[in-house]
Every structure is written in structure tokens, then in C-alpha cells.
C-alpha positions in Angstrom: -3.4 -3.3 10.9 -3.9 -4.0 14.4 -4.9 -7.5 16.0 -6.0 -7.7 19.3 -8.3 -9.7 21.8 -9.6 -9.4 25.0 -10.5 -12.3 27.2 -13.8 -10.2 28.4 -15.0 -8.2 25.1 -17.5 -6.2 27.2 -14.5 -4.2 29.1 -13.7 -2.1 26.1 -17.5 -1.2 25.3 -17.3 -0.3 28.8 -14.3 1.4 28.5 -15.5 3.4 25.4 -18.6 4.0 27.1 -17.0 5.9 30.2 -15.6 8.3 27.8 -18.1 8.6 25.2 -20.1 11.4 26.9 -16.6 13.6 27.1 -15.0 13.1 24.1 -16.5 13.1 20.4 -13.7 12.5 18.1 -10.8 10.6 19.4 -7.6 8.9 17.4 -6.4 5.6 19.1 -2.5 4.8 18.9 -1.0 1.6 18.9 2.5 0.7 19.8 4.2 -2.1 21.4 3.5 -1.1 24.7 -1.0 -1.0 24.3 -3.7 0.8 23.0 -4.0 4.4 24.2 -5.9 7.3 23.6 -5.8 11.0 24.5 -8.8 13.8 23.9 -10.2 16.8 25.3 -13.5 17.6 25.8 -15.1 20.3 23.0 -14.6 22.7 25.6 -11.0 21.9 26.6 -11.8 21.5 30.0 -11.5 17.5 30.8 -8.6 15.9 29.1 -9.0 12.0 28.7 -5.7 9.9 28.6 -6.4 6.1 28.7 -3.7 3.2 27.8 -4.6 -0.5 27.7 -1.5 -2.3 28.1 -0.6 -4.8 25.7 -0.2 -7.2 28.5 -4.1 -7.2 29.2 -4.6 -8.4 25.8 -5.5 -12.4 25.3 -3.5 -11.8 22.0 -2.0 -8.1 20.6 -0.3 -7.8 17.7 0.6 -4.4 15.9 0.8 -4.2 12.1 -0.2 -6.3 9.3 2.5 -8.9 8.7 4.2 -8.7 5.2 5.7 -12.0 4.0 9.2 -12.4 2.5 8.3 -13.4 -0.8 9.9 -14.5 -4.2 8.9 -12.5 -7.0 8.7 -13.3 -10.3 10.4 -10.1 -12.0 12.2 -7.4 -10.2 12.7 -4.0 -11.9 14.6 -1.3 -11.1 14.7 2.4 -13.1 15.0 5.7 -12.2 12.0 7.2 -10.1 11.9 10.2 -12.1 11.5 7.8 -15.3 8.6 6.1 -13.1 6.7 9.2 -12.1 6.7 10.4 -16.4 5.7 7.2 -17.2 2.5 6.9 -15.0 1.6 10.6 -15.1 1.3 10.6 -19.1 -0.1 7.0 -19.3 -2.9 8.6 -16.9 -3.8 10.9 -19.9 -4.5 8.3 -22.0 -6.3 5.7 -19.6 -6.6 4.8 -16.1 -4.7 1.4 -15.8 -1.3 0.6 -16.6 -0.4 -2.9 -17.8 3.3 -3.7 -16.4 4.9 -6.3 -18.8 8.2 -7.9 -18.0 9.6 -10.1 -20.4 13.1 -11.5 -22.0 13.1 -8.5 -24.5 12.3 -5.9 -21.3 9.9 -4.0 -19.3 7.0 -2.2 -21.3 4.4 0.0 -19.4 1.3 0.2 -21.5 -2.5 1.5 -21.3 -5.7 0.9 -23.4 -4.5 -1.4 -25.6 -1.3 -0.1 -26.0 -2.4 3.2 -27.0 0.5 4.4 -25.1 3.6 2.8 -24.3 6.7 4.0 -22.8 10.0 2.9 -23.4 13.2 3.8 -20.9 16.5 4.0 -22.1 18.2 0.0 -21.7 21.0 1.9 -19.7 18.6 3.2 -17.1 17.1 0.1 -16.1 18.0 -3.0 -14.2 15.7 -6.0 -14.4 16.2 -9.4 -12.6 13.2 -11.8 -14.0 12.9 -15.4 -13.3 9.2 -15.6 -14.8 7.8 -13.3 -17.1 5.1 -11.2 -15.9 2.0 -9.1 -17.2 -0.2 -7.2 -14.6 -2.5 -4.5 -14.7 -2.9 -1.5 -11.7 -4.5 1.1 -11.3 -2.8 4.4 -12.6 -4.3 6.3 -9.8 -2.6 4.4 -6.7 0.6 4.4 -9.1 0.5 8.1 -9.6 -0.1 8.7 -5.7 2.6 6.5 -4.9 5.2 8.1 -7.3 4.7 11.5 -4.9 7.9 9.7 -3.2 10.1 10.6 -6.4 11.7 13.4 -4.7 12.9 11.1 -1.9 14.9 8.6 -4.3 16.9 8.4 -7.1 15.5 4.8 -8.0 12.3 3.1 -7.9 12.1 -0.8 -7.3 9.1 -2.7 -8.6 8.5 -6.3 -7.3 5.8 -8.1 -9.4 4.7 -11.6 -9.3 1.3 -13.1 -10.4 0.0 -13.9 -7.1 1.1 -11.5 -5.1 0.3 -7.4 -5.0 3.6 -5.3 -6.8 5.5 -3.8 -4.4 7.0 -0.1 -5.4 9.7 0.6 -3.1 12.0 3.9 -2.8 14.9 2.9 -0.7 14.6 5.7 1.8 14.3 4.2 5.5 12.7 1.3 3.2 9.6 2.7 2.4 7.4 1.2 0.2 3.8 0.5 -1.0 1.9 -2.4 -1.9 -0.8 -2.8 -4.6 -3.1 -5.6 -5.4 -3.5 -6.2 -9.1 -6.9 -4.9 -11.0 -8.8 -8.0 -11.5 -10.8 -8.0 -14.7 -14.8 -9.0 -14.6 -15.2 -11.4 -17.5 -17.7 -9.5 -19.6 -19.4 -13.0 -20.9 -20.6 -13.3 -17.3 -22.8 -10.0 -17.7 -25.0 -11.4 -20.4 -27.0 -13.8 -18.6 
């Protein structure tokens, strides 16, 4: 996420209007030095190169800051097991419930129609508080595409924070907000 503020907001509009007739499609690149664009016109005759330096903005922040947080439960399991669990559960339902208690960790879907058991010696649990949260399997299965990059995946859970699914390869991680179920009583009105 990029967050920037110009003293004169009309400046950005004027800059974009000056290149709009030359460039139909362009990607903006954001770095610590500034906000830039390079693109050619459709006939590949004209090149537009634009750099709005970060110093020219009243406020310039590059990315979405992820605050340090203390998670209620942290689970480390083999990434291949996590991938298998997500794949298997997605054949039954579209939501996974991850529950961490003093008895261990449980992955389930559709009211316990499907559950996954993991050998105890393959799992490490750090639990400050029990937690049980639901997540879309569609996203979890997308995250598991990083399985070949790391032998282990760390899943950090807390009731008031997005889950962190982290593969230790150059600190690559994914963040996913829990699914919030709508009350069925609200639809009766």
C-alpha cells in the first residue's frame, strides 16, 4: 500500500493529463526514492519516463506497515502436511476452522465432516490462549503454493488479528483475515 500526500493535489492530475494521450496502460513503481512510471505509446515511438521524487510529497510512505503483535497461539508444522490438509479439506468445504487447545491443533471443515490429524512429533505448538478461527480455504490453498520453498510453515493465530501463514524463505509471509459469519437471525427481519 502506498500512502502519499501532495501539497498541491492538482499537480498529480496535471502530470497524468500530460501523459494520458501518449500512454494507455502503465504501471507505477513505488520505491523509497519516489513514485515513477515508464511506458511507451502503442506504436512504440514515444517513451514516457516520469519520476516524482519522495521529497516532493508532504507525506510519503511506501508500504502497509504490519505492526508487531503477540499471537495467542503459534503452530509450526511441516509445510507438506499443511498443504495436504488444505487440499483435502477443500474437497469437502470452502472454510477451514483452525482450533488450538491444550489437546493440540485441529483443522476442520463443514461442522467436523472432515478433520485432519497430524503426528504429534511433527508439530510444535506455543499456546498462550486457546483459539478457534475460520478461514477461506481458497486463500489457504493459494498460500500453500509456497510449500516447495520451505520444509516448515508457521501459523500464528489470535482472535483479533489476521492469521499469519509464514514460510521461512527470506521472511515470506501471508496475512489473511478470519471469516466472519453473519448472524442468521438478522436475515429474518
